[in-house]
C-alpha positions in Angstrom: -0.1 -0.3 0.1 2.9 2.4 0.7 4.4 2.0 -3.1 0.9 2.2 -4.4 0.8 6.1 -5.0 4.1 7.3 -4.8 5.6 4.8 -7.4 3.0 5.8 -10.0 3.4 9.6 -9.3 7.2 9.5 -9.8 7.2 7.5 -13.2 4.1 9.8 -14.4 6.1 13.1 -13.5 9.2 11.5 -15.2 7.6 10.6 -18.3 5.9 14.2 -18.6 9.2 16.0 -17.4 10.8 13.5 -20.7 8.1 15.2 -23.3 9.2 18.6 -21.8 6.5 19.1 -19.2 6.9 20.3 -15.6 4.9 18.9 -12.8 5.6 21.6 -10.1 2.1 20.6 -7.9 2.5 17.4 -6.1 -1.8 17.1 -6.7 -1.4 18.5 -10.2 -1.9 15.3 -11.9 -4.7 14.2 -9.4 -6.7 17.4 -9.7 -6.5 16.9 -13.6 -8.1 13.9 -13.4 -10.9 15.8 -12.5 -11.0 18.7 -14.5 -14.6 19.2 -16.9 -13.8 22.5 -18.5 -10.4 24.3 -20.1 -10.4 27.7 -20.4 -7.6 29.4 -22.7 -5.8 32.9 -23.1 -5.1 34.1 -26.4 -2.1 35.8 -27.0 0.9 33.5 -26.1 -0.8 30.7 -25.5 -3.3 29.9 -28.6 -1.2 32.1 -30.3 2.7 32.1 -30.5 3.2 35.2 -28.6 5.2 36.5 -31.5 3.5 38.9 -33.0 5.0 41.3 -35.3 4.0 45.0 -36.2 2.3 45.8 -39.8 1.9 48.7 -41.7 4.0 51.9 -41.4 3.6 53.7 -38.3 4.8 57.3 -37.5 8.8 56.9 -37.1 8.8 59.7 -33.9 5.8 57.9 -32.4 7.0 54.1 -32.9 10.4 55.2 -30.9 8.5 57.0 -28.1 6.2 54.3 -27.6 9.0 51.7 -28.0 11.0 53.5 -25.5 7.7 52.9 -23.2 7.5 49.5 -23.9 10.8 48.2 -23.4 9.7 48.6 -19.6 7.1 45.7 -20.0 7.5 42.1 -20.8 4.1 41.7 -22.9 4.4 40.1 -26.2 3.1 43.1 -27.8 5.5 45.3 -25.8 8.7 43.4 -27.2 7.1 43.4 -30.9 7.0 47.0 -30.7 10.7 47.5 -29.5 11.8 44.7 -32.1 9.9 47.0 -34.9 11.6 50.2 -33.6 15.5 48.5 -33.2 17.8 49.5 -30.6 15.8 51.8 -28.1 16.5 53.0 -24.5 13.8 52.2 -22.0 12.1 55.5 -20.8 12.2 56.3 -17.3 9.1 56.6 -14.8 7.1 54.2 -16.5 4.5 52.1 -14.7 2.7 49.1 -15.7 -1.2 48.4 -15.0 -1.5 44.5 -15.5 -3.8 44.0 -18.4 -4.0 47.2 -19.3 -0.7 49.1 -20.6 1.5 51.0 -19.9 1.5 55.2 -18.1 4.2 57.6 -18.0 4.0 61.4 -17.2 4.1 64.3 -20.0 4.2 67.7 -20.2 0.7 67.7 -21.1 -0.7 65.1 -18.8 0.2 61.2 -18.3 1.2 59.4 -22.0 -0.6 55.8 -22.1 0.3 53.2 -23.9 -2.2 49.9 -24.0 -5.5 48.9 -24.7 -8.2 51.0 -26.3 -10.2 51.6 -23.2 -7.0 52.0 -21.1 -6.1 55.1 -23.2 -9.8 56.8 -23.6 -10.1 55.8 -27.2 -13.8 55.8 -28.3 -14.8 53.1 -30.3 -15.7 55.3 -33.2 -12.8 57.0 -32.9 -11.8 58.9 -36.3 -8.6 56.9 -36.7 -8.2 54.2 -39.2 -8.8 50.9 -38.2 -9.2 48.6 -41.0 -6.6 46.2 -40.6 -7.5 43.7 -38.0 -5.2 42.2 -35.4 -4.1 42.7 -31.7 -3.7 46.3 -31.1 -2.0 49.3 -28.9 -2.6 52.5 -28.7 -0.5 55.4 -27.5 -2.5 58.6 -26.2 -1.3 62.3 -24.9 -3.6 64.8 -24.0 -4.2 67.1 -26.7 -2.5 65.0 -29.5 -5.0 62.4 -31.8 -3.8 59.0 -31.0 -1.8 56.6 -32.4 -2.8 52.9 -33.0 0.0 49.9 -33.6 -1.6 46.8 -35.1 0.0 43.2 -34.8 -0.2 40.5 -36.8 -0.1 37.1 -34.6 0.3 33.5 -35.7 -1.9 30.9 -34.5 0.1 27.8 -33.2 0.2 25.2 -35.8 -1.1 22.4 -34.1 -4.4 24.5 -31.9 -7.0 23.1 -34.1 -6.2 19.8 -33.5 -5.9 20.2 -30.1 -9.1 21.9 -29.6 -11.1 19.7 -31.6 -9.2 16.5 -29.8 -10.2 18.0 -26.5 -14.1 18.9 -27.7 -14.4 15.5 -28.7 -13.8 14.4 -25.7 -16.4 16.7 -23.7 -14.6 19.2 -22.6 -16.1 22.8 -22.2 -14.3 25.1 -24.3 -13.6 28.8 -23.1 -11.6 31.5 -24.3 -11.2 34.6 -22.2 -8.5 37.4 -23.7 -8.2 41.0 -22.9 -7.9 41.3 -26.6 -10.7 43.7 -28.6 -13.9 41.8 -29.4 -13.4 40.9 -33.2 -9.9 39.7 -32.8 -11.1 37.5 -30.1 -14.0 36.1 -32.2 -12.2 35.6 -35.1 -10.0 33.3 -33.1 -12.9 31.6 -31.4 -14.8 30.7 -34.3 -11.8 29.8 -36.4 -11.2 27.2 -33.7 -14.7 26.2 -33.0 -14.6 27.1 -29.5 -18.0 28.1 -28.7 -17.8 30.2 -25.4 -15.6 33.4 -25.1 -15.2 36.6 -24.2 -13.1 39.9 -24.8 -11.7 42.9 -23.2 -11.3 40.9 -19.9 -8.9 42.1 -16.9 -7.5 39.9 -14.3 -9.5 40.5 -12.0 -12.7 39.5 -14.6 -10.7 36.2 -15.7 -10.2 35.3 -11.9 -14.0 36.1 -11.2 -15.2 33.9 -14.1 -13.2 31.0 -12.8 -14.4 31.3 -9.4 -18.1 31.5 -10.4 -17.7 28.5 -12.2 -15.9 26.9 -9.4 -18.3 27.9 -7.3 -21.3 26.0 -9.3 -18.8 22.6 -9.3 -17.1 23.0 -12.1 -13.5 22.0 -12.5 -11.3 24.2 -14.8 -8.0 23.8 -16.3 -6.5 27.3 -17.3 -3.9 27.6 -19.6 -2.4 31.2 -19.6 0.9 33.0 -20.2 0.8 36.6 -19.5 1.2 38.7 -16.2 -2.9 39.1 -16.5 -3.2 35.5 -16.3 -1.4 35.0 -12.9 -5.0 35.6 -11.0 -6.7 33.0 -13.1 -4.2 30.5 -12.7 -4.4 30.6 -9.5 -7.9 30.5 -9.0 -8.4 27.3 -11.7 -8.8 24.1 -10.1 -5.7 23.1 -12.3 -3.5 25.1 -14.6 -0.5 25.0 -16.9 1.4 27.7 -18.9 4.3 27.9 -21.3 7.9 28.3 -20.1 7.9 31.2 -22.2 5.1 32.8 -20.0 5.9 35.8 -17.4 7.4 34.5 -14.4 4.6 35.4 -12.6 2.4 33.1 -14.5 5.1 30.2 -14.4 5.0 30.6 -10.5 1.0 30.5 -10.3 0.7 27.1 -12.7 0.8 23.8 -11.4 2.2 22.8 -14.8 4.9 24.3 -17.1 5.4 23.1 -20.7 8.1 23.9 -22.9 7.7 23.6 -27.3 6.2 25.4 -29.6 3.4 23.0 -29.3 -0.3 23.2 -27.6 -0.2 19.2 -27.7 1.3 19.2 -24.1 -2.3 19.6 -22.6 -3.3 16.8 -24.1 -0.1 14.9 -22.7 -0.9 16.2 -19.5 -4.1 14.8 -19.2 -4.0 11.8 -20.5 -0.8 10.7 -18.2 -2.7 11.9 -15.2 -5.6 9.8 -16.5 -3.6 6.9 -17.0 -2.1 7.6 -13.6 -4.7 7.4 -11.9 -6.2 4.3 -13.2 -2.5 2.7 -12.2 -3.0 3.9 -8.9 -6.5 2.4 -8.5 -5.1 -0.9 -10.0 -2.3 -0.8 -7.2 -4.7 -0.2 -4.5 -6.9 -3.6 -5.7 -3.7 -5.4 -6.0 -2.4 -4.6 -2.8 -6.0 -4.9 -1.1 -6.2 -8.5 -2.9 -3.1 -9.3 -1.6 -3.7 -8.6 2.3 -7.3 -10.6 1.8 -5.6 -13.9 0.7 -2.4 -13.6 2.7 -3.5 -12.4 6.4 -5.7 -15.1 6.8 -3.3 -17.5 5.8 -0.4 -16.1 7.9 -3.3 -16.4 11.2 -4.0 -20.0 10.2 0.0 -20.6 10.4 0.2 -21.8 6.7 2.7 -19.2 6.1 6.2 -19.7 7.2 9.4 -16.8 7.3 10.6 -17.6 4.2 7.2 -17.5 2.6 5.7 -14.5 3.9 9.1 -12.7 2.8 8.9 -13.8 -0.6 5.1 -12.9 -0.8 6.3 -9.6 0.6 8.8 -8.8 -1.7 6.8 -10.1 -4.5 3.7 -7.7 -3.7 5.9 -4.7 -3.8 7.4 -5.8 -7.6 4.0 -6.4 -8.9 3.1 -2.7 -7.7 6.4 -1.2 -9.5 5.6 -3.6 -12.4 2.2 -2.2 -12.8 3.4 0.9 -12.7 6.1 1.2 -15.1 3.3 0.0 -17.6 3.0 4.1 -18.0 6.7 4.5 -19.0 6.7 1.6 -21.3 3.7 3.1 -23.0 5.0 6.7 -23.1 6.4 6.7 -26.7 8.1 9.6 -28.0 7.0 13.2 -27.2 5.6 15.5 -30.2 6.6 18.4 -28.7 8.7 20.4 -31.4 11.3 22.9 -29.9 11.4 21.3 -26.7 14.2 22.3 -24.6 16.3 20.0 -22.0 14.4 19.5 -19.0 17.0 21.2 -16.7 16.7 23.8 -18.5 12.7 24.2 -17.7 13.6 23.4 -14.6 15.7 26.6 -14.1 13.4 28.7 -16.1 9.9 27.4 -13.4 12.0 27.7 -10.2 12.8 31.1 -11.2 
């Protein structure tokens, strides 16, 4: 009985490590088996998180915005810095998670972030015919500037979402991006429930409400604004490229460019749960048979020693089936496990 659970957990976490998936919580696999719904963030989770600036914005505006963006690790901020080239980070810039950046200006605060954060009206007279994630630069008395980005969907996202939906999981997309961008991705992937322009607090509240209704959700996200939701979910996963605070909040961190790590983690968790139950059954059967024989005096010390060792070997051999059936991980671009461990622990 003492080996029934720990030996399976060790083998299960070892298999996931070889696939570039680090299990940080001792109870994560057990909680994964109870998951009935999966909630995804958009940028950096369903997409690669490597957006590119499109169009030709004013160069002076771009350089100034990039100087502000250099103070943030958000994917859109990093894309803005890449587009501008070598820039120096502006001082006195504060970041409001899920909203944007703020710095003092001669006429008032200068903002870089979402449309709502920058107080840009939905019907503002600003060219907005290009679809995609966006950042706005606003300054009192000056027309706002819009930066539009193109983000690439993870290559296996359609197959993963279809697989999970076929298994009966409730699929939800929660994002802080604007409605048109979120709707387009949700319709492309076939995710029936989605919400846009969500703040970190709203994401966490959504998950908490479902939890109060008895729902067990797996949250998959990568940004600073996902940390509260990751902490509130029944179980949580985050890519290794995520913000440090998100990696710290997540139960599981995965490497590589493939979203298939979500399926791999769920499959291993369920198989591990089956093996634990089988090990308990084997241990129970062993005790039911051997204890009466021992009490009746039919078991000699030698036979008892052999039986005890054999029962342990049977439990270990049964758990090793998880290792034998592991196969090769299908995670393109996975890095060494030692590197992953260092990142998750930082």
